[in-house]
N, C-alpha and C positions, 0 to 999 in steps of 0.2 A: 501813021502813030497819029500821026493829025485828024484825020478821020474817024479812028477811033474814037478820039476823046470826044470830038462835038457829036460823035453818035450818041454817047455815053448821055452826053449832057441833056442829048435831045430826046432821048428814053426818062431823064429823071424829072422830067416837069411833072409836077403833083397838082393838081387841079383843086383850088380852094384860095379865099379870099385872105385868108389868115397870114400873119409871117412865118418863113421858114423856124424861127426858133421857137415859136408856139405851137406849129405845128409838131416837132421834134420831141418835143416839152410833153406833148402828149401823147405821142405812139409811143415812149419810153416809159410811162406811168401803165402805158394798154398792155405791153410787153410784159412789166412787172404784176399785172393783176393775171394774165392769161397764164405766167408761170407758175403761179400760187395753188391756181387750181384748188381741187378738194382733196387732200389727203396725197396717198405718194403717186397714183396716177395722173398722169396730162389728159388733162378734157379733150382739145383737139391739139396736136401739134404740126398741123398744118395751117391753120389761124396763126402759130408762133413764127413759123418759118416766114410768111406772108408778112407779119408784122416789120421783122428783121429787115427784111427784102426795105419797105417801105421807109425804113428809118435809113439804110441804106442809099437810096434814090436820095431823101431829104438832104441829106450830109453831103453826096456828089453835086446836089443841085445847090449848099450851100459855100461847099469847097469852088465851086465853078464861078459864082459869082464874086469871091476872095480874090480869083485869081483876076480878074477881069479890073480891080483895083487899082 
C-alpha cells in the first residue's frame, strides 16, 4: 500500500511556481466558468473532466504535504 501512496504523490506534481492554495482557487474558478457554458449544453465536457482531475491532483499534493508535518 505504501508504494501506491508514493506513486500517487509522485504523479500529483503540478508544475507551477504558485502556492498550492492559489492554484486550487484558480482551478475551482475555472471549473465554475466551464460548467456555466452557454445555455443548457456543455461546451466541452472533456475539459471539465480534465479540470476536475487537476483539482484532485492539487488536493492530493496538499494532503501529502500536510501528512509530512
